[in-house]
C-alpha positions in Angstrom: 154.2 162.4 -86.6 153.0 165.9 -85.6 152.7 166.4 -81.9 151.2 169.5 -80.2 152.2 170.5 -76.7 149.6 173.0 -75.3 152.4 174.8 -73.3 154.6 175.4 -76.3 152.1 175.4 -79.2 153.4 177.6 -82.0 150.8 177.6 -84.8 152.5 180.3 -86.9 156.0 178.7 -86.4 157.4 182.0 -85.0 159.8 180.4 -82.6 162.3 179.5 -85.3 162.2 182.8 -87.2 162.4 184.7 -83.9 165.7 182.9 -83.2 167.3 184.3 -86.4 165.8 187.8 -86.2 167.8 191.0 -86.1 167.0 194.7 -86.0 163.7 194.1 -84.3 161.6 197.1 -83.5 158.2 197.4 -81.9 155.6 200.1 -82.4 152.5 199.4 -80.3 151.3 196.0 -81.4 153.4 195.9 -84.6 156.8 194.3 -84.8 159.3 194.5 -87.7 162.8 193.3 -88.4 164.8 191.1 -90.6 165.4 187.3 -90.7 168.6 185.5 -91.6 167.2 182.6 -93.6 170.7 181.1 -94.0 170.6 180.2 -90.3 167.4 178.1 -90.6 167.9 174.4 -91.4 166.9 173.7 -95.0 164.3 171.1 -93.9 162.5 173.8 -91.8 162.4 176.6 -94.4 159.1 177.8 -95.8 160.8 178.5 -99.1 163.1 176.2 -101.1 166.8 176.1 -100.4 167.4 177.0 -104.1 165.5 180.3 -103.4 167.7 181.0 -100.4 170.7 180.4 -102.5 169.4 182.6 -105.3 168.9 185.4 -102.7 172.6 185.4 -101.9 173.4 188.0 -99.2 169.8 189.2 -99.3 168.9 186.0 -97.5 170.7 187.3 -94.4 168.3 190.2 -94.1 164.7 189.2 -95.2 162.2 191.7 -93.9 159.3 190.6 -91.7 156.4 192.2 -89.9 154.2 190.7 -87.2 151.2 191.8 -85.2 150.7 190.9 -81.5 147.3 190.4 -79.9 147.0 193.0 -77.1 144.9 190.7 -74.8 147.0 187.5 -75.1 150.4 188.8 -76.2 150.5 186.1 -78.9 151.6 186.7 -82.5 148.5 186.7 -84.6 150.0 187.7 -88.0 153.4 187.1 -89.5 154.5 188.3 -92.9 157.9 187.3 -94.4 158.7 189.3 -97.5 161.0 187.3 -99.8 162.0 189.6 -102.7 162.5 187.0 -105.4 159.6 184.8 -104.4 156.0 185.3 -103.3 155.7 186.9 -99.9 154.7 184.4 -97.2 151.7 185.3 -95.1 150.5 183.4 -92.1 147.5 184.4 -90.1 146.1 183.0 -86.9 142.8 184.3 -85.6 141.1 183.7 -82.3 144.2 182.1 -81.0 143.5 180.1 -77.8 139.7 180.1 -78.2 139.2 176.8 -79.9 137.7 174.0 -77.8 139.4 170.6 -77.7 137.1 168.1 -79.4 135.9 165.2 -77.3 137.2 161.8 -78.2 134.7 159.8 -80.3 133.0 156.9 -78.6 133.1 153.6 -80.5 130.2 151.1 -80.2 130.7 148.5 -77.4 131.3 145.8 -80.0 134.4 147.5 -81.1 135.8 147.5 -77.5 134.9 143.9 -77.1 136.7 143.0 -80.4 139.8 144.9 -79.2 139.6 143.0 -75.9 138.9 146.0 -73.7 
């Protein structure tokens, strides 16, 4: 089951990569560094474990770039560049501006049938 907590919502999944990042630099709103994919549990990798194994020592320093939104301070773009695979790109736009949908109302007969 997928559960979202508004206080810790991480749509780009940057919390886990951030925990294995090194050599991080920031230039304005741009962030760059390297990720150690060998420190991420296999079931949480965005690429296969076989690809990580194929990378060998390169898996310990996979380059990434990110862009931070100036107004909110949230990461809006994240690019992880895996050399022997396709680069992974994740983009979040208008973060925090979506409205929560209202719960749908069922006909009263449904509530009666459910004994409400």
